[in-house]
Structures are given as C-alpha cells and as structure tokens.
C-alpha positions, 0 to 999 in steps of 0.5 A: 037321037041327034035331035034328042042329044041336041035338046039335052044340051039346050036344056042343060045350057038353059039351067046353067043360064038360070043359075045365078050362083055356085054354093059351096057347102061347108057342112058334112056334105063338103068332101074338101073343106080345106081346098074350099077355102082356096076356091073362095080365095081364088074367086077373089083373085078373079076381082069377083066377090064371095058371099061368106054364109055365116052359120049357114051349113057350116059356114058356106061359101056362094059365088056368082056362077061362071063356068071357070069357077065350076071347073075349079071346083071339079079340079080340086074335088070341091063339093059345090051345088048350082043354085038358081037365082029364085032359090038363092034369094029364098036362102038369103031371106031365110038368113036374114031373118032375125030369129036365125042366128046367120048372116052374110059377110061379103068377101071383096078382095083377096088378101095379101098373105105374109108368113114370118118364118126362116127360109130354112126352118128345119127341123120344123114344119108349120101348120099354116104354111101346110094348109095354104099350100094345100088349099093353094092360097098363095103367100110370101115368106118373110123374115127378120130382114124384111120385117125391119125393112118395114115390108109388113105394110105391103101385106094384109095378113101376117102369120107368125111361124113357131118362134121364140121372141124372147131370145132364148132360141126356144129353150132348146139349149138342154135337149139340142145344143149340140145339134147341127140345126140348133147351132145354125139357128143361133149362128144365123140369128147372131149374125142378123142381129149384129147386122142391124146393130144389136148386141143380142138376139133378144133385142133383135126379136124384140124389134120384130115383135114391136114392128108386128105390134105397130103393123097390127095398130095400123090395121093388119091382121096377125095370127100366130100359133104355138110359141109365137103366142106367149113369147110374143106377149112375153117379149113385149112385156119384158122390153128393156129387161134381160131375161136370158141367161148367159148361154143365150146371150153371154151374160146373167139375166136380170134377177129382178126382171119378174117384178119389172115386167110391164103386162099393159104391153101385152095383147093377150096375157097379164100377171104371168110368172116367167120360168127362169130355169134356162134348162126347163123347156118352157117360157112362163106359167101362161102355157099348160103343157107341163101341168095339164092332166087331160088324156089324149082320148079326151083331149078336145075344146069347144068353139063358143057360139056367137051371134052371126048379125051382131058379132060377125068377126068372132062368128067368122073366126069360128066357122066350122062343121062342128063346135067340138074340136080334136085338141093338139099339143105344142111347145105352147099348147094351151093358155091359163084362163086365169092369166088372160086379160079381160079385154081378150075374147076367148072363142075356144076352150077346154072349160073342165081343164081351165084353159083357153085354146083360141083367143082373139083381140083387137089393137088399134086398127087392127086385130090378132088371134092366137091359137094354141098347139103346133099341128091340128092333126098331129097330136104331139108333134116332135122335133124332126117329125115328118110334116102332116100330109093334109090329103088324109085330112081334107075336112080337118076342123082344126085346120079350118080355124087357120083358114078362117083367119086367112079369109078374114082380111077380105070381109067387107068391114061394117059398123058393130051394132050397139 
C-alpha cells in the first residue's frame, strides 16, 4: 500500500511538472467570474505575465503553472484547469488561425488604480469599489485635494465615482436639500473650493475635470459610470460659463449658456441641451432615463462583437460569457445615440430604444470609457439602499465589463493594423 501511495504521488508530481499553464476559463463553466479577474491581477503582482485569451471560452486567462497560483484559485473558489504544454500550444495554434476571431493579449504589469470618490460617500455605494473589493484588487481612494495636488500621475487607471462635475450637487436640491448628507456634501465641497481659491464649487469641479482630461491626454485610462459620464462632458463644454442657479452657487445662471457651450471640448457627446430647471433631477438630454419606455423584464443591451486580431482594445473591453447584458438604471442610465460624437465608439447598445450603454474613445495618448447606470445587479438603485452583495452575483456579466476596464491598462501595447 505504501508503494502504491508513493507511486500515486510520483505520478501526480509528474503530471504537474509536465503542465506548463493554469487555464482559467471564463465561459459558463466558471463559478467565480469576478474573482477570476482578481487571480489575474494577483499573478501580475508576482511579476509574471498573463495571457488574456480574447474570445476564447469567454475571454479566458492563462498563467504559467506554479503551486501558489493553483492554491489561490482553490482558496478563491475560481474554476481552473491544468493544461499540459503540448495541449496549450495546440490551443494557441487554433487561436492564431486567421479564420478564427480570437487572439492573445499579454498582460504585463499590475495597474495602479485610483478611485475618485469622497472618503465618506454616504448615502451612495459604488459598483466599481464593490467589485474591486470583491475581486480582491487593491485601489486607492482619492478626491479633489489629491487630484489638484497632481497625484493622478501616480496611477495607471482612474475611476470617477458617481459624481456631478457641474457643481449642482447632483441636482438633489428638490428632494434632499433638508437631508443631513446633502447639507454635509454642500458644506464639504464649498470648504474645499474655498481652500483652493475658488468662489464656487462648479469652478472646483471644473478644475478636477480638467486635471482628469490632462491625465487621459498624457496616457491615462479613465472609466466613469452613471452621472460621472454626462456631467463630466457638460462641465468641459461649459468651461467659463455659469450654468448653476442661485440655490447651488448664490447667483443666477447665465440665460444664454446653452448657445455658448463648446462641444469640441467634450469626450463623448455633442449638440445636447441643458436641463435648466434647477428642480429637475436631470442635467441634460444626453440621458434617456426620464423618457425611455423599456419594461424592466425587457431591458437588455447587446455588446458589439469586434475583431480580436484587428481591434484588440474594444475586444478586451467587451469580453464576456454573453453578448446580452441585463440593463440597469441610474441618475444617468443610457446615452441618446443622436447626441454621441461620431468619433465615439459604441460598444453596447439597446438599438430598439435608440440608446447606447457602453462607449469608449481616445483622447491624446490615453483612453476613456463611459458606462451608463449605477449598479449592474440592482436595477433601480435608490438613495440609501444597501450595497449589492456580490457573493450572490459571482457571474455577473454587467460587472465583468467593469473589470475588463481594470485589466485593460496591463495589456502590452501593440500597433493597430491598418
């Protein structure tokens, strides 16, 4: 019996020794899609490279075999397969075939991540911080002071938390002006603006938006969700204008502000109209939340399929185990197609409703991605609702899109084919 047990151990050791890769499938067989991204990130922190297998079994990952990595997969309940070197080479040959819409992207370095968010963000939770925490991917919280101090240059990836860059405090005045959290936000932002020499919060937020723009121009990767998408572009277009009524900044808005907007400064949108009513919970007609007529049980959007070999960037950002994603609402839910710039790449849309949900573009040497809605697993998140428990949604396709963006800066850059 002892000899037989020893033989089994020797055989198992031989199999592992011959196995060169750990394959982490990202198709329907994966039991922990979100934590799988955390494994890929963790491997990068060990100064090892990761193969991101675009369009292969849902965008799988493969890493060189080492016992510690296998143990991490076990501990985090991530499905994995040990693949012998010869078998992996066969897989690579198949992926390389020009007839197959697949490719390999090398992930080389763990990106340093910043989340622009107030330190006390009650009553809001944020999908990005929720999924980063669940996936065990580290990040730093930064806010106005850190941005204006020039600290964005320390990071490879920047997420803009649910934010109003127009200085109108989310246009929550009508519903929440008497709420303690609202009054505290106004007080805190006003004190920060004064500390930096600004007379209005709108000027402070424009300065932050401008720093983020310069960060992207210099090669940074910026990601935003919900109201941090349209309010960001509105702030850039309204530079030098007063679009805030007196309850927000102490004096009336410029009545001619609409005609003075400069859409050339925007990342994603153009030709939009501001919502001038300070009591209306909306910034502009970019967002379709108030006018869309899509029943909840029919509310889905579809990811576009891109060529992995010719368009690796959108291919990376759209990796998922399904092309049909359950939609979700937010202060900014969806972007009207007719107000999207022709230079903006639409990656996910509800075509029947005429709205885009997931868009991307380049600015200078960097890129930005806007994702409509607040929480991919909470259809209509309300102020004060508890945060989503992601252990109940470990295979969320909507949350996967966020994590695609997190890993994107780690990819080895290669020239686009022409």
